[in-house]
Residue frames relative to the residue before (quaternion, step in Angstrom):
aa qw qx qy qz dx dy dz
X 1.0000 0.0000 0.0000 0.0000 0.00 0.00 0.00
X 0.1054 -0.8106 0.5754 0.0258 3.57 -0.74 1.04
X 0.0863 -0.7798 0.6191 0.0346 3.54 -1.08 0.81
X 0.2098 -0.8026 0.5455 0.1191 3.60 -0.26 1.20
X 0.7754 0.0417 -0.0441 0.6285 3.57 1.14 -0.59
X 0.2736 -0.7245 0.6051 0.1847 3.52 -1.23 0.46
X 0.3264 -0.7891 0.4928 0.1671 3.56 -0.53 1.15
X 0.8386 -0.0969 0.1139 0.5239 3.55 -0.49 -1.20
X 0.3236 0.7650 -0.4990 0.2471 3.59 1.12 0.50
X 0.7942 -0.3274 0.2390 0.4527 3.52 -1.31 -0.31
X 0.7788 0.3326 -0.1732 0.5028 3.57 0.62 -1.14
X 0.4050 -0.7566 0.4649 0.2179 3.59 -0.77 1.03
X 0.2007 0.7590 -0.5869 0.1980 3.57 0.21 1.28
X 0.1378 -0.8367 0.5275 0.0514 3.55 -0.47 1.18
X 0.7531 0.2869 -0.1763 0.5652 3.58 1.24 -0.30
X 0.6400 -0.4965 0.3845 0.4428 3.57 -1.19 0.34
X 0.1415 -0.8178 0.5563 0.0418 3.57 -0.86 0.95
X 0.7459 -0.2893 0.2056 0.5636 3.56 0.99 0.66
X 0.6408 -0.5079 0.4073 0.4069 3.50 -1.17 -0.58
X 0.0560 -0.7954 0.6035 -0.0065 3.58 -0.38 1.21
X 0.0775 0.7920 -0.5997 0.0843 3.56 -0.76 1.05
X 0.4701 -0.5990 0.5459 0.3496 3.53 -1.26 0.36
X 0.2519 -0.8094 0.5193 0.1080 3.56 -0.44 1.24
X 0.7867 -0.1018 0.1101 0.5988 3.56 1.05 -0.76
X 0.3065 -0.6827 0.6197 0.2366 3.53 -1.29 0.36
X 0.1595 -0.8200 0.5487 0.0346 3.56 -0.62 1.19
X 0.2667 -0.7364 0.5987 0.1677 3.55 -1.20 0.58
X 0.3170 -0.7051 0.6007 0.2036 3.53 -1.17 0.66
X 0.3061 -0.7706 0.5274 0.1853 3.58 -0.73 1.05
X 0.7450 -0.4247 0.2764 0.4338 3.58 -1.30 0.06
X 0.6681 0.4658 -0.2970 0.4985 3.61 1.23 -0.37
X 0.5537 -0.6302 0.3840 0.3859 3.60 1.29 0.04
X 0.5396 0.6345 -0.3914 0.3912 3.58 1.24 0.27
X 0.1651 -0.7498 0.6304 0.1146 3.52 -1.27 0.55
X 0.2774 -0.7325 0.5961 0.1767 3.55 -1.25 0.47
X 0.2865 -0.7218 0.6026 0.1839 3.55 -0.92 0.94
X 0.4771 -0.6854 0.4600 0.3015 3.61 -0.71 0.99
X 0.6395 -0.5732 0.3653 0.3592 3.56 -1.09 0.81
X 0.6612 0.5130 -0.3234 0.4417 3.61 0.84 -0.91
X 0.6477 0.5127 -0.3127 0.4688 3.59 1.00 -0.82
X 0.6437 0.5152 -0.3139 0.4708 3.59 0.97 -0.89
X 0.6617 0.5072 -0.3114 0.4559 3.58 0.91 -0.87
X 0.6815 0.4905 -0.2899 0.4591 3.59 0.87 -0.93
X 0.7093 0.4341 -0.2453 0.4982 3.57 1.14 -0.71
X 0.4357 -0.7154 0.4494 0.3105 3.59 1.25 -0.13
X 0.4118 0.6977 -0.4753 0.3431 3.57 1.11 0.69
X 0.1674 -0.8100 0.5591 0.0574 3.55 -0.61 1.19
X 0.6855 -0.4615 0.3643 0.4294 3.55 -1.34 0.26
X 0.8206 0.2399 -0.1932 0.4813 3.56 -0.94 0.89
X 0.4774 0.6697 -0.4483 0.3501 3.60 1.24 -0.10
X 0.3858 -0.7160 0.5403 0.2157 3.55 -1.06 0.83
X 0.1098 -0.7735 0.6229 0.0415 3.54 -1.03 0.92
X 0.3060 -0.7153 0.5962 0.1981 3.56 -1.07 0.78
X 0.2590 -0.7318 0.6090 0.1628 3.57 -0.95 0.91
X 0.0845 -0.8027 0.5903 -0.0074 3.55 -0.49 1.24
X 0.1469 -0.8215 0.5491 0.0461 3.55 -0.63 1.14
X 0.2422 -0.7181 0.6316 0.1635 3.52 -1.25 0.54
X 0.1832 -0.8097 0.5527 0.0730 3.55 -0.65 1.13
X 0.0274 0.7635 -0.6443 0.0355 3.53 -1.09 0.82
X 0.8489 -0.0115 -0.0400 0.5270 3.54 -0.83 1.07
X 0.7308 -0.4727 0.2281 0.4365 3.56 0.95 0.97
X 0.7108 0.3922 -0.2462 0.5294 3.59 1.25 0.14
X 0.4287 -0.6676 0.5361 0.2883 3.56 -1.01 0.80
X 0.0995 -0.8322 0.5453 0.0160 3.54 -0.66 1.11
X 0.7667 0.1844 -0.1328 0.6004 3.60 1.21 -0.33
X 0.0673 -0.7772 0.6249 0.0300 3.56 -1.01 0.83
X 0.0903 -0.7823 0.6159 0.0214 3.55 -0.87 1.03
X 0.2544 -0.7397 0.6005 0.1657 3.58 -1.01 0.80
X 0.0295 -0.8104 0.5827 -0.0528 3.55 -0.78 1.08
X 0.4731 -0.6745 0.4724 0.3130 3.64 -0.77 0.91
X 0.5007 -0.6796 0.4530 0.2867 3.57 -0.78 1.08
X 0.6268 0.5585 -0.3498 0.4157 3.60 0.97 -0.79
X 0.6622 0.4851 -0.3109 0.4791 3.61 1.15 -0.49
X 0.6238 0.5324 -0.3398 0.4603 3.59 1.25 -0.21
X 0.5104 0.6939 -0.4113 0.2981 3.60 1.14 -0.52
X 0.7178 0.4569 -0.2698 0.4508 3.61 0.70 -1.01
X 0.6666 0.4817 -0.3334 0.4610 3.65 0.83 -0.80
X 0.6505 0.5012 -0.3256 0.4685 3.60 1.00 -0.77
X 0.6321 0.5214 -0.3317 0.4675 3.60 0.95 -0.81
X 0.6608 0.5140 -0.3079 0.4521 3.59 0.93 -0.90
X 0.6818 0.4776 -0.2838 0.4760 3.58 1.07 -0.71
X 0.7451 0.4325 -0.2210 0.4571 3.57 0.90 -0.96
X 0.5877 0.6250 -0.3728 0.3535 3.62 0.97 -0.79
X 0.6673 0.4906 -0.3370 0.4477 3.67 0.79 -0.79
X 0.6226 0.5328 -0.3476 0.4556 3.60 1.06 -0.69
X 0.6723 0.4847 -0.3008 0.4717 3.60 0.93 -0.85
X 0.6226 0.5265 -0.3481 0.4626 3.60 0.99 -0.75
X 0.6454 0.5211 -0.3089 0.4653 3.57 1.00 -0.85
X 0.6552 0.5066 -0.3108 0.4663 3.59 0.96 -0.86
X 0.6691 0.5093 -0.3021 0.4491 3.58 0.95 -0.87
X 0.6645 0.4815 -0.2918 0.4914 3.58 1.17 -0.61
X 0.5451 -0.6305 0.3958 0.3855 3.59 1.26 -0.12
X 0.4157 0.7089 -0.4726 0.3182 3.59 1.22 0.35
X 0.4810 -0.6649 0.4904 0.2932 3.53 -1.27 0.07
């Protein structure tokens, strides 16, 4: 199933954002765990023990979209966002 654009759905995407497809249908077990299929992990470059951040999109008080993002790819953007705040604090700014 392919979705080139998402209309009035949960996530506010108004323009084509690449190729969005359903890669797999996952089940949640009794312990609340899910398994990412091997082919999906390989294509995404996700190795054993790798940390993933679960990023949710909330609409009307309920999470309606969940994206998994490798934590190692979040390090630089977070550093870029936080570093100026720390530099300002160290200089005595407000």
